[in-house]
N, C-alpha and C positions, 0 to 999 in steps of 0.2 A: 553231394550235400544231402543231409537227412531232412531238412526242413522244406525243401522244394516240393516233393510229392504231396506233403500235407497241405501246403499252401495252394497247390493246383487243385487238389480235391475240394478245398474250401471255396475256391473261386467258382467251381461248377455248382456247388451247393448254394452259393449266394445267388446264382442265376435262377434258381428255383423261385426265389422271392419276386422275380419280375413277372411270373405267370399271373398272379392275381391282379397285379397292377395293370397289365395289358387288358385282361378281360373286364375290368371295371372302369378303365379309362375311357372307353368308347361307348357312350350310352346307346348308340344306335344298335348295338348287339342285343340289348335287352329292353329297349323302349317300346314295350307293347303290353297289352293286357292279357293276351292269350298265350299259352294255356294257363288257366288258373289252377292253383293247387290248394286244396282245403279252403276254398273261397277267397284266397289271396291272389291278386293279379300277379302275372309273371314278373313284372318289374320289382316287386317287393321280395318274393321268395327267391328270385335269382340272386339278389344281393345278400340275403340271409344265408343262402347256401354257400356263397363265397366267403362269408365270415367263418364258417366251419372249415371250409377247404383251406383258407389262409392259416387258420390255427394249426391244422395238421401239417401243412408245409413248413410253418415256422418251427414246430416241434421237431420235424425231421431234420431241418437245417441245424437246429440247436444241438440235438443229440448226436448227429453224425459229425458235426464240426468240432465238438468238444473233445 
């Protein structure tokens, strides 16, 4: 079957979308004030960093899956 390898590849790509979910789901990973970055507590810049990382992961999944 021609479609099976493509669907398997897409499944692995979709698993990449779980990464941000896991790292942001458990606040005990990032519930601290130290180390600050540009005067912002860790709690805030960690979440902002994951916005950028999630955008990159979503773009990878979109362009590789299409």
